[in-house]
TORKOL-4160 file (C-alpha; in steps of 0.2 Angstrom, whole numbers, padded with zeros to 4 digits, m for minus):
322
<pt num="1" X="0000" Y="0000" Z="0000"/>
<pt num="2" X="0006" Y="0017" Z="m0005"/>
<pt num="3" X="m0002" Y="0033" Z="0000"/>
<pt num="4" X="0001" Y="0052" Z="0001"/>
<pt num="5" X="m0008" Y="0065" Z="0011"/>
<pt num="6" X="m0004" Y="0083" Z="0006"/>
<pt num="7" X="m0003" Y="0094" Z="m0009"/>
<pt num="8" X="m0008" Y="0088" Z="m0026"/>
<pt num="9" X="0010" Y="0089" Z="m0033"/>
<pt num="10" X="0017" Y="0079" Z="m0018"/>
<pt num="11" X="0028" Y="0093" Z="m0013"/>
<pt num="12" X="0022" Y="0094" Z="0005"/>
<pt num="13" X="0013" Y="0082" Z="0016"/>
<pt num="14" X="0015" Y="0064" Z="0023"/>
<pt num="15" X="0020" Y="0049" Z="0013"/>
<pt num="16" X="0016" Y="0031" Z="0018"/>
<pt num="17" X="0024" Y="0017" Z="0009"/>
<pt num="18" X="0026" Y="m0002" Z="0010"/>
<pt num="19" X="0011" Y="m0002" Z="0021"/>
<pt num="20" X="0001" Y="m0017" Z="0026"/>
<pt num="21" X="m0015" Y="m0021" Z="0036"/>
<pt num="22" X="m0023" Y="m0037" Z="0042"/>
<pt num="23" X="m0039" Y="m0038" Z="0052"/>
<pt num="24" X="m0049" Y="m0053" Z="0059"/>
<pt num="25" X="m0067" Y="m0049" Z="0065"/>
<pt num="26" X="m0077" Y="m0060" Z="0077"/>
<pt num="27" X="m0096" Y="m0058" Z="0081"/>
<pt num="28" X="m0107" Y="m0070" Z="0092"/>
<pt num="29" X="m0125" Y="m0067" Z="0090"/>
<pt num="30" X="m0131" Y="m0049" Z="0093"/>
<pt num="31" X="m0115" Y="m0045" Z="0104"/>
<pt num="32" X="m0104" Y="m0031" Z="0098"/>
<pt num="33" X="m0091" Y="m0036" Z="0085"/>
<pt num="34" X="m0073" Y="m0039" Z="0091"/>
<pt num="35" X="m0057" Y="m0039" Z="0081"/>
<pt num="36" X="m0038" Y="m0042" Z="0080"/>
<pt num="37" X="m0028" Y="m0030" Z="0069"/>
<pt num="38" X="m0010" Y="m0029" Z="0063"/>
<pt num="39" X="m0004" Y="m0015" Z="0052"/>
<pt num="40" X="0012" Y="m0005" Z="0048"/>
<pt num="41" X="0022" Y="0004" Z="0036"/>
<pt num="42" X="0035" Y="0017" Z="0032"/>
<pt num="43" X="0031" Y="0036" Z="0036"/>
<pt num="44" X="0040" Y="0051" Z="0029"/>
<pt num="45" X="0037" Y="0070" Z="0032"/>
<pt num="46" X="0041" Y="0079" Z="0015"/>
<pt num="47" X="0043" Y="0097" Z="0010"/>
<pt num="48" X="0048" Y="0106" Z="0026"/>
<pt num="49" X="0064" Y="0114" Z="0024"/>
<pt num="50" X="0076" Y="0111" Z="0038"/>
<pt num="51" X="0066" Y="0096" Z="0045"/>
<pt num="52" X="0068" Y="0078" Z="0041"/>
<pt num="53" X="0056" Y="0066" Z="0050"/>
<pt num="54" X="0055" Y="0048" Z="0044"/>
<pt num="55" X="0051" Y="0031" Z="0052"/>
<pt num="56" X="0042" Y="0015" Z="0052"/>
<pt num="57" X="0026" Y="0011" Z="0063"/>
<pt num="58" X="0018" Y="m0005" Z="0068"/>
<pt num="59" X="0001" Y="m0006" Z="0076"/>
<pt num="60" X="m0006" Y="m0022" Z="0085"/>
<pt num="61" X="m0024" Y="m0022" Z="0093"/>
<pt num="62" X="m0033" Y="m0037" Z="0100"/>
<pt num="63" X="m0049" Y="m0035" Z="0110"/>
<pt num="64" X="m0056" Y="m0053" Z="0106"/>
<pt num="65" X="m0051" Y="m0061" Z="0122"/>
<pt num="66" X="m0044" Y="m0076" Z="0113"/>
<pt num="67" X="m0027" Y="m0081" Z="0105"/>
<pt num="68" X="m0027" Y="m0077" Z="0086"/>
<pt num="69" X="m0017" Y="m0085" Z="0072"/>
<pt num="70" X="m0023" Y="m0081" Z="0055"/>
<pt num="71" X="m0015" Y="m0078" Z="0038"/>
<pt num="72" X="m0025" Y="m0067" Z="0026"/>
<pt num="73" X="m0022" Y="m0069" Z="0007"/>
<pt num="74" X="m0020" Y="m0052" Z="m0002"/>
<pt num="75" X="m0019" Y="m0048" Z="m0020"/>
<pt num="76" X="m0016" Y="m0061" Z="m0034"/>
<pt num="77" X="0002" Y="m0065" Z="m0031"/>
<pt num="78" X="0000" Y="m0076" Z="m0016"/>
<pt num="79" X="0005" Y="m0062" Z="m0003"/>
<pt num="80" X="m0002" Y="m0064" Z="0014"/>
<pt num="81" X="m0003" Y="m0053" Z="0030"/>
<pt num="82" X="m0002" Y="m0063" Z="0047"/>
<pt num="83" X="m0012" Y="m0058" Z="0062"/>
<pt num="84" X="m0005" Y="m0067" Z="0077"/>
<pt num="85" X="m0008" Y="m0065" Z="0095"/>
<pt num="86" X="m0002" Y="m0079" Z="0106"/>
<pt num="87" X="m0013" Y="m0075" Z="0121"/>
<pt num="88" X="m0031" Y="m0068" Z="0123"/>
<pt num="89" X="m0024" Y="m0053" Z="0133"/>
<pt num="90" X="m0032" Y="m0037" Z="0128"/>
<pt num="91" X="m0018" Y="m0028" Z="0119"/>
<pt num="92" X="m0016" Y="m0010" Z="0111"/>
<pt num="93" X="0002" Y="m0008" Z="0105"/>
<pt num="94" X="0012" Y="0004" Z="0094"/>
<pt num="95" X="0030" Y="0001" Z="0090"/>
<pt num="96" X="0042" Y="0008" Z="0077"/>
<pt num="97" X="0058" Y="0017" Z="0073"/>
<pt num="98" X="0061" Y="0035" Z="0070"/>
<pt num="99" X="0074" Y="0047" Z="0063"/>
<pt num="100" X="0073" Y="0066" Z="0066"/>
<pt num="101" X="0085" Y="0080" Z="0059"/>
<pt num="102" X="0081" Y="0098" Z="0064"/>
<pt num="103" X="0091" Y="0109" Z="0053"/>
<pt num="104" X="0107" Y="0099" Z="0055"/>
<pt num="105" X="0108" Y="0105" Z="0074"/>
<pt num="106" X="0099" Y="0091" Z="0082"/>
<pt num="107" X="0098" Y="0073" Z="0076"/>
<pt num="108" X="0088" Y="0059" Z="0085"/>
<pt num="109" X="0086" Y="0041" Z="0080"/>
<pt num="110" X="0080" Y="0026" Z="0089"/>
<pt num="111" X="0066" Y="0013" Z="0092"/>
<pt num="112" X="0051" Y="0016" Z="0102"/>
<pt num="113" X="0035" Y="0007" Z="0109"/>
<pt num="114" X="0019" Y="0010" Z="0117"/>
<pt num="115" X="0008" Y="m0004" Z="0124"/>
<pt num="116" X="m0008" Y="m0004" Z="0134"/>
<pt num="117" X="m0016" Y="m0020" Z="0141"/>
<pt num="118" X="m0029" Y="m0024" Z="0154"/>
<pt num="119" X="m0029" Y="m0038" Z="0167"/>
<pt num="120" X="m0045" Y="m0039" Z="0177"/>
<pt num="121" X="m0048" Y="m0021" Z="0185"/>
<pt num="122" X="m0030" Y="m0016" Z="0182"/>
<pt num="123" X="m0023" Y="m0007" Z="0167"/>
<pt num="124" X="m0005" Y="m0007" Z="0162"/>
<pt num="125" X="0003" Y="0006" Z="0150"/>
<pt num="126" X="0021" Y="0002" Z="0144"/>
<pt num="127" X="0032" Y="0015" Z="0136"/>
<pt num="128" X="0049" Y="0011" Z="0129"/>
<pt num="129" X="0064" Y="0017" Z="0119"/>
<pt num="130" X="0080" Y="0008" Z="0114"/>
<pt num="131" X="0095" Y="0011" Z="0103"/>
<pt num="132" X="0093" Y="0030" Z="0105"/>
<pt num="133" X="0106" Y="0041" Z="0097"/>
<pt num="134" X="0106" Y="0060" Z="0099"/>
<pt num="135" X="0118" Y="0073" Z="0093"/>
<pt num="136" X="0115" Y="0092" Z="0097"/>
<pt num="137" X="0128" Y="0104" Z="0089"/>
<pt num="138" X="0135" Y="0108" Z="0072"/>
<pt num="139" X="0129" Y="0100" Z="0057"/>
<pt num="140" X="0146" Y="0091" Z="0054"/>
<pt num="141" X="0145" Y="0084" Z="0072"/>
<pt num="142" X="0162" Y="0092" Z="0076"/>
<pt num="143" X="0156" Y="0102" Z="0091"/>
<pt num="144" X="0141" Y="0097" Z="0103"/>
<pt num="145" X="0134" Y="0084" Z="0114"/>
<pt num="146" X="0132" Y="0066" Z="0109"/>
<pt num="147" X="0121" Y="0053" Z="0118"/>
<pt num="148" X="0123" Y="0035" Z="0113"/>
<pt num="149" X="0116" Y="0018" Z="0119"/>
<pt num="150" X="0101" Y="0027" Z="0126"/>
<pt num="151" X="0086" Y="0017" Z="0133"/>
<pt num="152" X="0070" Y="0020" Z="0142"/>
<pt num="153" X="0057" Y="0008" Z="0150"/>
<pt num="154" X="0042" Y="0014" Z="0159"/>
<pt num="155" X="0028" Y="0003" Z="0166"/>
<pt num="156" X="0012" Y="0012" Z="0173"/>
<pt num="157" X="m0001" Y="0003" Z="0184"/>
<pt num="158" X="m0018" Y="0011" Z="0184"/>
<pt num="159" X="m0030" Y="0004" Z="0197"/>
<pt num="160" X="m0038" Y="0013" Z="0212"/>
<pt num="161" X="m0022" Y="0023" Z="0212"/>
<pt num="162" X="m0008" Y="0025" Z="0199"/>
<pt num="163" X="0011" Y="0020" Z="0201"/>
<pt num="164" X="0025" Y="0017" Z="0190"/>
<pt num="165" X="0042" Y="0008" Z="0188"/>
<pt num="166" X="0056" Y="0017" Z="0177"/>
<pt num="167" X="0073" Y="0012" Z="0170"/>
<pt num="168" X="0083" Y="0023" Z="0159"/>
<pt num="169" X="0101" Y="0026" Z="0154"/>
<pt num="170" X="0114" Y="0030" Z="0141"/>
<pt num="171" X="0131" Y="0038" Z="0138"/>
<pt num="172" X="0134" Y="0057" Z="0136"/>
<pt num="173" X="0149" Y="0065" Z="0129"/>
<pt num="174" X="0155" Y="0082" Z="0126"/>
<pt num="175" X="0164" Y="0083" Z="0109"/>
<pt num="176" X="0175" Y="0096" Z="0100"/>
<pt num="177" X="0181" Y="0107" Z="0114"/>
<pt num="178" X="0200" Y="0107" Z="0114"/>
<pt num="179" X="0207" Y="0103" Z="0131"/>
<pt num="180" X="0191" Y="0097" Z="0139"/>
<pt num="181" X="0186" Y="0079" Z="0140"/>
<pt num="182" X="0169" Y="0075" Z="0148"/>
<pt num="183" X="0160" Y="0059" Z="0146"/>
<pt num="184" X="0149" Y="0049" Z="0158"/>
<pt num="185" X="0136" Y="0035" Z="0159"/>
<pt num="186" X="0120" Y="0036" Z="0169"/>
<pt num="187" X="0108" Y="0023" Z="0175"/>
<pt num="188" X="0091" Y="0029" Z="0183"/>
<pt num="189" X="0079" Y="0017" Z="0192"/>
<pt num="190" X="0063" Y="0022" Z="0200"/>
<pt num="191" X="0050" Y="0010" Z="0207"/>
<pt num="192" X="0035" Y="0016" Z="0218"/>
<pt num="193" X="0023" Y="0002" Z="0214"/>
<pt num="194" X="0027" Y="m0008" Z="0230"/>
<pt num="195" X="0029" Y="m0023" Z="0219"/>
<pt num="196" X="0043" Y="m0034" Z="0212"/>
<pt num="197" X="0043" Y="m0030" Z="0193"/>
<pt num="198" X="0048" Y="m0041" Z="0178"/>
<pt num="199" X="0041" Y="m0033" Z="0162"/>
<pt num="200" X="0047" Y="m0032" Z="0144"/>
<pt num="201" X="0043" Y="m0017" Z="0134"/>
<pt num="202" X="0043" Y="m0020" Z="0115"/>
<pt num="203" X="0052" Y="m0006" Z="0105"/>
<pt num="204" X="0055" Y="m0006" Z="0086"/>
<pt num="205" X="0051" Y="m0022" Z="0076"/>
<pt num="206" X="0061" Y="m0035" Z="0086"/>
<pt num="207" X="0069" Y="m0028" Z="0102"/>
<pt num="208" X="0063" Y="m0024" Z="0119"/>
<pt num="209" X="0068" Y="m0015" Z="0135"/>
<pt num="210" X="0068" Y="m0025" Z="0152"/>
<pt num="211" X="0060" Y="m0016" Z="0167"/>
<pt num="212" X="0065" Y="m0028" Z="0182"/>
<pt num="213" X="0065" Y="m0024" Z="0200"/>
<pt num="214" X="0068" Y="m0040" Z="0211"/>
<pt num="215" X="0061" Y="m0033" Z="0227"/>
<pt num="216" X="0045" Y="m0024" Z="0232"/>
<pt num="217" X="0053" Y="m0009" Z="0241"/>
<pt num="218" X="0050" Y="0008" Z="0234"/>
<pt num="219" X="0067" Y="0014" Z="0226"/>
<pt num="220" X="0074" Y="0029" Z="0218"/>
<pt num="221" X="0092" Y="0026" Z="0211"/>
<pt num="222" X="0104" Y="0036" Z="0201"/>
<pt num="223" X="0121" Y="0028" Z="0197"/>
<pt num="224" X="0135" Y="0029" Z="0184"/>
<pt num="225" X="0153" Y="0033" Z="0180"/>
<pt num="226" X="0162" Y="0049" Z="0174"/>
<pt num="227" X="0178" Y="0054" Z="0166"/>
<pt num="228" X="0183" Y="0072" Z="0167"/>
<pt num="229" X="0199" Y="0081" Z="0161"/>
<pt num="230" X="0203" Y="0100" Z="0159"/>
<pt num="231" X="0218" Y="0104" Z="0148"/>
<pt num="232" X="0229" Y="0091" Z="0154"/>
<pt num="233" X="0229" Y="0099" Z="0172"/>
<pt num="234" X="0214" Y="0092" Z="0181"/>
<pt num="235" X="0208" Y="0074" Z="0179"/>
<pt num="236" X="0194" Y="0065" Z="0189"/>
<pt num="237" X="0186" Y="0048" Z="0185"/>
<pt num="238" X="0176" Y="0035" Z="0196"/>
<pt num="239" X="0159" Y="0027" Z="0199"/>
<pt num="240" X="0145" Y="0034" Z="0209"/>
<pt num="241" X="0127" Y="0029" Z="0216"/>
<pt num="242" X="0113" Y="0039" Z="0224"/>
<pt num="243" X="0099" Y="0028" Z="0230"/>
<pt num="244" X="0083" Y="0031" Z="0241"/>
<pt num="245" X="0073" Y="0016" Z="0247"/>
<pt num="246" X="0057" Y="0015" Z="0257"/>
<pt num="247" X="0056" Y="m0001" Z="0266"/>
<pt num="248" X="0039" Y="m0010" Z="0269"/>
<pt num="249" X="0042" Y="m0006" Z="0288"/>
<pt num="250" X="0041" Y="0012" Z="0284"/>
<pt num="251" X="0060" Y="0015" Z="0286"/>
<pt num="252" X="0068" Y="0026" Z="0273"/>
<pt num="253" X="0086" Y="0022" Z="0268"/>
<pt num="254" X="0097" Y="0034" Z="0258"/>
<pt num="255" X="0113" Y="0027" Z="0251"/>
<pt num="256" X="0127" Y="0038" Z="0243"/>
<pt num="257" X="0143" Y="0030" Z="0237"/>
<pt num="258" X="0158" Y="0033" Z="0226"/>
<pt num="259" X="0171" Y="0020" Z="0222"/>
<pt num="260" X="0186" Y="0018" Z="0211"/>
<pt num="261" X="0190" Y="0037" Z="0212"/>
<pt num="262" X="0205" Y="0042" Z="0203"/>
<pt num="263" X="0211" Y="0061" Z="0202"/>
<pt num="264" X="0226" Y="0071" Z="0198"/>
<pt num="265" X="0229" Y="0090" Z="0199"/>
<pt num="266" X="0245" Y="0096" Z="0191"/>
<pt num="267" X="0256" Y="0095" Z="0176"/>
<pt num="268" X="0256" Y="0081" Z="0163"/>
<pt num="269" X="0271" Y="0074" Z="0152"/>
<pt num="270" X="0269" Y="0075" Z="0133"/>
<pt num="271" X="0264" Y="0056" Z="0133"/>
<pt num="272" X="0249" Y="0060" Z="0145"/>
<pt num="273" X="0256" Y="0053" Z="0161"/>
<pt num="274" X="0256" Y="0063" Z="0177"/>
<pt num="275" X="0272" Y="0074" Z="0179"/>
<pt num="276" X="0271" Y="0084" Z="0195"/>
<pt num="277" X="0256" Y="0087" Z="0206"/>
<pt num="278" X="0244" Y="0079" Z="0218"/>
<pt num="279" X="0237" Y="0061" Z="0214"/>
<pt num="280" X="0223" Y="0053" Z="0223"/>
<pt num="281" X="0221" Y="0034" Z="0220"/>
<pt num="282" X="0208" Y="0020" Z="0225"/>
<pt num="283" X="0197" Y="0033" Z="0234"/>
<pt num="284" X="0180" Y="0028" Z="0240"/>
<pt num="285" X="0166" Y="0035" Z="0251"/>
<pt num="286" X="0150" Y="0027" Z="0258"/>
<pt num="287" X="0136" Y="0035" Z="0267"/>
<pt num="288" X="0120" Y="0027" Z="0273"/>
<pt num="289" X="0106" Y="0036" Z="0282"/>
<pt num="290" X="0092" Y="0028" Z="0291"/>
<pt num="291" X="0076" Y="0037" Z="0296"/>
<pt num="292" X="0062" Y="0028" Z="0305"/>
<pt num="293" X="0045" Y="0038" Z="0307"/>
<pt num="294" X="0042" Y="0029" Z="0324"/>
<pt num="295" X="0059" Y="0035" Z="0331"/>
<pt num="296" X="0064" Y="0053" Z="0333"/>
<pt num="297" X="0080" Y="0058" Z="0323"/>
<pt num="298" X="0090" Y="0048" Z="0311"/>
<pt num="299" X="0105" Y="0036" Z="0311"/>
<pt num="300" X="0119" Y="0035" Z="0299"/>
<pt num="301" X="0135" Y="0026" Z="0295"/>
<pt num="302" X="0150" Y="0033" Z="0285"/>
<pt num="303" X="0166" Y="0026" Z="0278"/>
<pt num="304" X="0179" Y="0034" Z="0267"/>
<pt num="305" X="0196" Y="0029" Z="0262"/>
<pt num="306" X="0210" Y="0032" Z="0249"/>
<pt num="307" X="0228" Y="0035" Z="0245"/>
<pt num="308" X="0235" Y="0053" Z="0241"/>
<pt num="309" X="0253" Y="0057" Z="0236"/>
<pt num="310" X="0263" Y="0072" Z="0229"/>
<pt num="311" X="0273" Y="0066" Z="0214"/>
<pt num="312" X="0287" Y="0073" Z="0204"/>
<pt num="313" X="0295" Y="0083" Z="0218"/>
<pt num="314" X="0313" Y="0079" Z="0217"/>
<pt num="315" X="0320" Y="0074" Z="0234"/>
<pt num="316" X="0303" Y="0076" Z="0243"/>
<pt num="317" X="0290" Y="0062" Z="0245"/>
<pt num="318" X="0274" Y="0065" Z="0254"/>
<pt num="319" X="0260" Y="0051" Z="0253"/>
<pt num="320" X="0247" Y="0043" Z="0265"/>
<pt num="321" X="0231" Y="0034" Z="0266"/>
<pt num="322" X="0216" Y="0037" Z="0276"/>
């Protein structure tokens, strides 16, 4: 199927190509008809200067209450469209991939998915994005911010109240600034459902994002790693985590930790090795805060350690560990 919605000359509008549609309808007696549907195609926005938007979309809907496995013959060449649902769960799902270029300044590509299903009195909405690549900067991508390996998974539960579980992450890098290196990865995890979660969110045609929480405690967590260097004078790298957990007992636990911290402040040799300055190695810090609403005040625990030394000072050696 090929179609165009826009001006008669095809210079401005939306073009859909390689499209397909398959629908199976069921009706029993005088009851309302029910159906299972599979459809998809390639979509492109044309005729807007400075904006490129294209992608493929796939839609799946099943409100029949039964598993469906049908093959529908189309045309005279023996082509078929398959309508397949392995379970009778009510499904409303939209998946696809997209590419966006805004004036050569921002480019975004990736796979995405939206799915709604109903189980008893509970409705679940799933939102996902995977293989996300973003660049914001110059058209030749020589200066700007690059995000790679991005992903997002959200499961929203709607019953008497609503709650959600979220996982997201990716790697961000600053590019094209002489003397400055900044790159880091982030991983965000939030769960306020009060449930252990193990869900798969479909994105694109054949991939998915996993939303998994093995325990029922409400969690808010940000973790990642960072590498930072300024003009060969200051460097810092390490791993970090911030986490807030509300336990079923009502106790709130806050965790702050950094491990593998390595830093140097000073002058480098031509080969990039430290020459003279202050070096910190194998540093780490851990801080845990507990707050019980039944007990006044809060309790905490702290641990920090590492090794520091001045290097490159002829005839003088200063170092120590804490």
